[in-house]
N, C-alpha and C positions, 0 to 999 in steps of 0.2 A: 569567486565566480567562475562560471564554468566557461571553457575557451571553446572556440567554434571547433576545433579539433575533434573535442569530446561529444559534440552535438549528435552526431550521427547515432549514437548509442541510444538517444531519447525515443522512446515509443510514440510520441507525438510527432516527433522528426519525421519519421517514416510514413505515418499516416497523412502529413501534410504533402509528402512528396508523392503518394499515392493519390491524393486529392488533385494536385495539380495535373498529373498525368490523365487522370479521367476527365477533368475540365476541358483539357485540349481534346481528347478523344471524343466528347460530347459535340464540342465545338464544330469539329470537322465532319462529324455524322449528321447530327440533328440539323444544326443551321444549315450544313450543306444542302441536305436534303430538303429543306424548306425553300431554300433557293430557286432549286430545279421544279417545285411546284409552283413557285411564284411565275416563274417562267413561262410555264405552262396556261398561267391565266393571264400574264401580262409580258408579252414579248420582249419589250423593250429593257435593255439591260441596265438603263440609267432610271428605272422608275424609283420613285421615292423611297417606297417600302424597302426594295432591293438596295438603295444606297444606305439605309441604316442598318440593315444586316450586314452589307460589306463592312460598315463601320465597327458593328458588335463584333464581329469574327476578328477583324484586326485589333480590336482593344482587348479582348479576351486573350489572344496570342501575346500581345505585349505585356499585358498583367501577369499572365503565366510566366513571361521571361525575368519580368522584374521580381516577382515572387521567388523565383528559383535562386536569382542573385541576393535577395535579401535573407534568405533561408540559411544561409551560411553565417550570417553575421549578427542576427537579431537574436538577443538574449533571451526575451520573454516569448516563448512559443504561445504561450496560451492567448495573449492579447493579440498575437499576429494571425492565430487562428479564428478568434472574434472577428478581425478586420477582414479575412478573406471570405467569412461566410456572410457578414454584413454587406459587403461589395456584390456577392453573388445573388443576394437578394434583390439588390437594384437592378442587376444585371437581368435576372428572370424578369422583374417587374416591367422592364424597358421591352423584353422579347414578348411579354403578353400583349402590351401596348400595340407593338409593331403588326403583330399577327392577328389583329382583331378585337383585342380589350375585352369587352364583356362576353363575346362570342369564341375567344381564343382557345385552342385546345390544350396550350400549353400552362395553364394554371396548376398542373399535377407537380411541376417542377418545384413549388414550394415545398412540397412534400419530401422531395428527394433531399433539398438543402436541410430540411429539418431532421431526417434520417442521419445524414453523414454529419450533421453538427452534434447529435448525440453520440456518435463514435467518438467525434474528437473532444468533446466538452462535457460529456454525459448530460445529466439532468438539467442542470444550471444553463448550459449552453443551450440545449435543444428546446427548452421553454422560453429563453430570452429570443431566439431565432423565430419560434412560432409567433410570438407577440409581434415582431418586426414584418413577418410575411403578412400577418394579419392586417396591421396597421397599412401597409404598404398597397396590399390589395383593396381594402375597403377605400381608401383614399382616392386610389386610380379610379375604380369603378364609381364612384360617388361623382367625382368630378367630371366622368363621362356622361354621367346621366344628367347632370345638372348643366352640360353643354361646355363646362370650362376647357375640356379636352376633346378632341376629336380623334378617334384611333384610326388605323389605316385599314380599311375593309374593302373587298370588292365591290363593283359597282352592282348595287343592288343589294347589298348584304345587310344585314341588321345591326343596331347598335343598341347601348342600354335604353336609350330615350324611346326606343320603338315598344318597350315592355313597361308594363305598370309599375310603380314605385315598390309596391308589395313584392313583387316578383324578384326586382333587381334586390332589395334588402334581404329577402329569402336566400338567395345565392351566396350574397356576401356572408350570411350568418353561418350558410353551412360550409363554406370555404374556411372560414375562421375556426368554427368548431372541428373540421377536419384535421385543421393545422395543429391544433392543441391535442387533439385525441392522438395523432400521430407522434407527437413530441412526448407525449406522457408514456404510450406504449414502447416507443423506440427508446426513451430515457430508461425504463425498468429494464428492458433487454441489455441495453449497455452496461447498466450498473451490475446485473447480474453475471456478464462475461467478464467485466472486470474483477468482482469478487471470486469468480471461478478462478481466473487467470492468477488471482495473488494466493488462492489456496493450494493451487497446484503447484506453483513456486515454492510455497512455503513445504508442501509435502516432498518435492523434490529435493530441496535443501536438508530437509530433517533425513530422507533416506540416504542422501550423501554423507551426513555427519553419522548415522548409525553404522554404515558399511566402514567408515574411516575408524570410529572408535571400536568397533568388534575388533578390527584387525590390531589396534593398538592394545586392547584389553588383554588379548591372548599373549601378546608379547610382554606386556608388563606384568601380567600374572606370575610367571615364571621367574622374571627377573627381580620381582618386590619379594618371592619367598627365598629365592637364593642370598637375598641381602639381610632380610630379617633373621633368620637363624643365626649367622657368624654374629650378627650386631647383637643379639641377645646374649651370646657367649661373651661377647667383649666386655657388656656392660657388667655382666655377674663377675668377671675376672677383675675388671677395675674396682669394684665393690670390695672384693675380698683382700686384694692389695692395700686399699685404702684402710681398712680395719685391721691389717696385719704391720703395715708399715710403721717406723718409728714417727714420733710427732715431727714433722718439719713443716714449717708455715708455707714454704715455696712450693712443697710437693703436695701439699693438701689442696693448694690453691689450684694447681695444675690439674689435679684429680676432679676437683669440682667443675672445672671447665670441660674435662674429657665426659663426666657424667651427664652434665646438661647439655652438651653437644650430642652425645648418643641418645638422650632422651627425645631432643628434636628431631634427630634423624630417624628414629624409630615412629613418632608420631607421622613423618613425611612419609615412611614406607606404609604405615597403616592406612593414611590417606590414598596413597597411591593403589593399595589393595583394595580400597572400597570402591576405587574407580574401575579398577580392572575388572572385579568381580564382585558387585554390591550383593550383600547378604539379603537372601529369600526374605527374612523378617516373619512375623506374625500378622496376618492381616486380621483387622477389627473393624467394626462398623463405627464410623466417627461421624459425629455431627460437626460439619465444617465451621459454622461461624463461630462456635464456642471454641473449638480448638486453634482458629486462625487468631481470634482476640486475644487468647492467652499467650500464644507464641508472641504476637505483636506487643503485649504489654511487657513481657518478660525482655524483649529487645529494647523496649524504650528505657529499660533500668541498665542497659549495657553500657560500659563507658564509650563506646563510640558512637553512642547516639543521645545520651543524656545532657538536655540543656541546649541541644544542637538541633536535632531533626524532630520533626512533627509527623506524626503517622496519622493519617485520616482512614477512617476505617468504614467502609460500605458494605456490610457483608448480609446477605439475604438469610433468614432465619430458616429453620427446619430444612437443610439439606444435608445430606448423608453421603458419604463416599466409603469404600472399602480400602484400608491400606495399613500398614505399619505405622503407627502414632512417632516411632523414632525416624521414620523415612519422611513424613510430613513435615516434622520438627527441622531435620535438615535440610529440606528443599526450602521451606520459608525463610528459614535463618540466613541460609547462603545468599539468597534473592534480596533481603532485606539489608545483609551487610554490604553485599555489592551496590545497592542503590546509597545507601549512606555514605559509602567511600567515595561515589562518585559526585558526590556533594560538598563543594568548599564552603566553608562557615557553615552558617544555619540555611537550612531547606526544609521541603516537604516530601514525603512519600504517601502516596494514596495506595490503599490497600482496598481492593474491589473483590467480589466473589458474588456470581450469579449464574442462574441455571441457563442452559442454551441448547440448541437443537439435539436430537439423537440421544437424549437422556445423559448428557455431558454436563459438567459444572466447570465455569471458568474462574480462574484466579489470577488476577491481575497485580502485578507491583509496578507503579511508576514514580519515576522521580523527577526532579527539576534541576538535575546535576548536569555535566558535562557533556554527555552524551557520548557516543561511540563513533569515531571516524569511520567513514565508508571504508577505507583500504584495509582496516582490520576487523571489519564486523565478521567476516567468513572464519576467522580464526579465533573469535573470544572463548569456542568451546575445546580448544586444542589442550591438552594437558601441559601444564607448566607455563603456558601463554599468560602473562599478566603485564599490565601497564603500570602496577603500582610498585612504589619503592620496597613495601613489606608484601608478604603473602606469597604462596605457592602456584597460583594458578591453577588449583583443583577443583575450586568451589563449582563453577559453573559446568565442568566436565562431570563431576560426581552427581549433581542435580540430574543432568542429562541421561546419564547411567541409572539413575535410580527410576527416573520416569520411563525409561524404556521397559523397565521390570513390569511396569502396570499399563503398558501398551499406550502410554500418553506421550505427549509432544509439547516441546517449548517453542515459542516463537518470539522474536525479539524485533522490536520497532524503535529507531533512534535517529534523532537528529542532532548533530553537533552542535554544542551550545545551548539546546533546549531541553535534554533530557532523554530519558530511554524509559519504554513501556515493555515489560515482559509477562507473557501470559502463558498460561499451562492449562490444559484440558483434562478433567479427571471423569471417571465414569461415575455417576450419581446411582446411588441404590437406595432402596425402600428401608425406612427406618425399623429398627429392632422391634419385634412385638414383645 
């Protein structure tokens, strides 16, 4: 559970603080100017409409103070945002009632509520508030028309009952349509803004990873070469000593250990070189659905997967890309291996592939495993970083470096206890003729 001390990091938290500030500012300016106007029409400072406006201003200030105190303690900010916007709808309805009802100029405030609810709660919230505003306005004007409510109007002013029912119904319907239209349009803009922010954040993280890996790769390449050459000499020398030495079970056992560990170290250095400077490879035009299905079927027969992991494949047909088949195999194998190792016992891996905009094709590997804790998500691409008892921690680093060669990007979404989804985008090409 998130503690109050960490709550200021939430984007919704900051939006709610700005909402409270502008609510107080609106109360001070708009309602204050309305009171001045009422004084010009009715000089009595204790006139009933003025008393209600006084109460509204005091109530909004009090609510803002309560909201500010509650903001530091409430855990579910989404519910808190719905509560505030719902109360604001009721306050606006009361403002309209006090300032003339059917003839009030303040019905536009419903649209303001809908716009900022789309910024706070996106499409679902803005449509919910549009419905609430429509119901509140329709109910108030309907009761005014049938004489159940008497709005505060100046002497000689008009009310809903002075107009034919068709005119009143028309204005109610126009207001409702305006609320729904603004909700729909503002929610589209809010969703686009959210997606753009998410995309910019992903690009920013990718650029940081690329810069970090480029620096580490340059350093690692020289180090790996310096290790690989003497390691090969050491392995060859041990092999010769093994052939020339007199038969001694103890010595032979020790030499087997040395050779085995030398091979393991050589494999590690090879992977490290792959991370530091991935080979360019030979690019070919590949039909992705066929290639991905073959790799997935091969992985299902691997010891880490057989009888434990079920792979669901959802692959769009007739989509092609240009890359080295070995690179594609290495990328997908590493992603499937990471996904299977994140699952304790039996589980599922979803492999999806579909075209996206800008002539790209998206490959997604999702598991229902343990997920990645937030505190280590930024380090999972670092070489030799691993939370597993076995493994070198180079798998995702190598995948990232290979994708770099193809100007592609890898994005990670994960929730602890719910699983991880990794997506990569590759350039799609025309099929070979």
